[in-house]
C-alpha positions as CSV (number, residue, x, y, z in Angstrom):
1,X,0.0,0.0,0.0
2,X,1.0,3.6,-0.6
3,X,-0.2,6.9,0.9
4,X,-0.3,10.2,-1.0
5,X,-1.1,13.4,0.8
6,X,-1.8,16.8,-0.8
7,X,-1.8,19.6,1.8
8,X,-3.0,22.9,0.4
9,X,-4.0,26.2,1.9
10,X,-7.7,25.3,1.9
11,X,-7.8,21.5,2.2
12,X,-5.8,18.4,2.8
13,X,-6.4,15.3,0.8
14,X,-5.0,11.8,1.5
15,X,-5.3,8.6,-0.5
16,X,-4.4,5.0,0.2
17,X,-3.5,3.1,-2.9
18,X,-2.8,-0.6,-3.5
19,X,0.1,-1.9,-5.6
20,X,-2.2,-1.8,-8.7
21,X,-2.5,2.0,-8.3
22,X,-6.2,1.7,-7.3
23,X,-7.5,4.1,-4.6
24,X,-8.6,2.0,-1.7
25,X,-9.5,4.9,0.6
26,X,-9.6,8.7,0.4
27,X,-10.0,11.6,2.7
28,X,-10.8,15.3,2.2
29,X,-10.5,17.7,5.1
30,X,-10.6,21.5,5.3
31,X,-7.4,22.8,6.8
32,X,-9.1,25.8,8.6
33,X,-5.7,27.5,8.9
34,X,-4.2,24.4,10.6
35,X,-2.5,22.4,7.7
36,X,-0.2,20.3,9.7
37,X,-2.8,19.3,12.3
38,X,-5.3,18.5,9.5
39,X,-2.6,16.4,7.8
40,X,-2.1,14.4,11.0
41,X,-5.9,13.9,11.3
42,X,-6.1,12.6,7.7
43,X,-3.1,10.3,8.2
44,X,-4.5,9.0,11.5
45,X,-7.7,8.1,9.6
46,X,-5.7,6.0,7.0
47,X,-3.3,4.5,9.5
48,X,-6.0,3.5,12.0
49,X,-7.3,1.0,9.5
50,X,-4.1,0.0,7.8
51,X,-1.2,-1.6,9.7
52,X,2.0,0.4,9.3
53,X,3.9,-2.6,8.1
54,X,1.6,-2.7,5.0
55,X,2.6,0.8,3.9
56,X,5.4,0.7,1.4
57,X,5.7,4.4,0.9
58,X,4.3,7.9,1.6
59,X,4.7,11.0,-0.4
60,X,3.5,14.6,0.1
61,X,2.7,17.5,-2.2
62,X,1.0,20.9,-1.9
63,X,1.8,24.2,-0.3
64,X,2.4,22.6,3.2
65,X,3.6,19.3,1.8
66,X,7.2,20.2,2.1
67,X,6.8,21.1,5.7
68,X,4.9,17.9,6.5
69,X,7.4,15.7,4.6
70,X,10.3,17.3,6.5
71,X,8.6,16.7,9.9
72,X,7.9,13.0,9.0
73,X,11.1,12.5,7.0
74,X,9.0,11.5,4.0
75,X,9.2,12.1,0.2
76,X,8.0,15.4,-1.2
77,X,6.9,15.8,-4.8
78,X,6.5,19.2,-6.4
79,X,2.8,20.0,-7.3
80,X,3.5,20.5,-11.0
81,X,5.3,17.1,-11.3
82,X,2.5,15.4,-9.2
83,X,-0.2,16.9,-11.4
84,X,1.5,16.1,-14.7
85,X,2.2,12.5,-13.7
86,X,-1.3,11.9,-12.5
87,X,-2.7,13.4,-15.7
88,X,-0.4,11.3,-17.8
89,X,-1.5,8.1,-15.9
90,X,-5.2,8.8,-15.8
91,X,-5.7,10.7,-19.0
92,X,-2.6,10.4,-21.3
93,X,-4.5,12.2,-24.1
94,X,-4.6,15.5,-22.2
95,X,-2.1,18.2,-23.1
96,X,-3.2,21.1,-20.9
97,X,-3.9,21.2,-17.2
98,X,-5.4,24.3,-15.5
99,X,-5.3,24.0,-11.7
100,X,-6.9,26.7,-9.5
101,X,-5.8,26.3,-5.9
102,X,-6.3,28.3,-2.7
103,X,-3.1,30.3,-3.1
104,X,-2.1,30.1,-6.8
105,X,-3.2,29.1,-10.3
106,X,-1.2,27.0,-12.7
107,X,-1.2,26.3,-16.4
108,X,0.7,23.2,-17.3
109,X,1.4,22.2,-20.9
110,X,2.2,18.5,-21.4
111,X,3.7,16.5,-24.3
112,X,4.5,12.9,-25.1
113,X,8.2,12.3,-25.0
114,X,9.0,10.3,-28.1
115,X,12.0,8.5,-26.6
116,X,10.4,7.3,-23.4
117,X,6.7,7.5,-24.3
118,X,6.0,9.2,-21.0
119,X,3.9,12.3,-20.6
120,X,6.1,15.2,-19.5
121,X,5.9,18.9,-18.7
122,X,6.6,21.0,-21.8
123,X,6.0,24.3,-20.1
124,X,4.2,25.8,-17.1
125,X,3.1,29.1,-15.7
126,X,1.9,30.3,-12.3
127,X,0.5,33.5,-11.0
128,X,2.7,35.4,-8.6
129,X,0.2,37.2,-6.4
130,X,-1.0,35.0,-3.6
131,X,-4.7,34.2,-3.8
132,X,-5.4,36.7,-6.5
133,X,-8.2,35.2,-8.6
134,X,-7.6,31.7,-7.3
135,X,-9.6,28.9,-5.5
136,X,-9.8,30.8,-2.3
137,X,-11.9,33.5,-3.9
138,X,-14.0,30.8,-5.7
139,X,-14.4,28.9,-2.5
140,X,-15.7,32.0,-0.6
141,X,-18.2,32.8,-3.3
142,X,-19.5,29.2,-3.4
143,X,-20.0,29.3,0.3
144,X,-21.9,32.7,0.0
145,X,-24.1,31.2,-2.7
146,X,-24.7,28.0,-0.8
């Protein structure tokens, strides 16, 4: 089994996957300004049902992922790499990813590497002004509208 954790500014997501890359369990929790504590809660949920000796690896991504990976001495994956690999695995025909997060927005352009056959990042761009026009704004408006 493998655990993947994405800790963003708005939410923390955790998945437990088997060796066939199938999601066995998933968790979505709002961080409410407490990303590390929320991460611990998500991990406790996964690990309370899965013996630690069954976990082959754990990796973190997201704005607070590097902090959590450092605390737990775990592997950290840059968000752009994580998103491009997931897209390449789940939807290899996709060439453009637009991700709107709580702190930033990303445009990721993908291509198929002819030598390896793998989907790779051709180019990417991010906004530089924290939360300007990103998911945090959309999230607040969705809450207002119910």
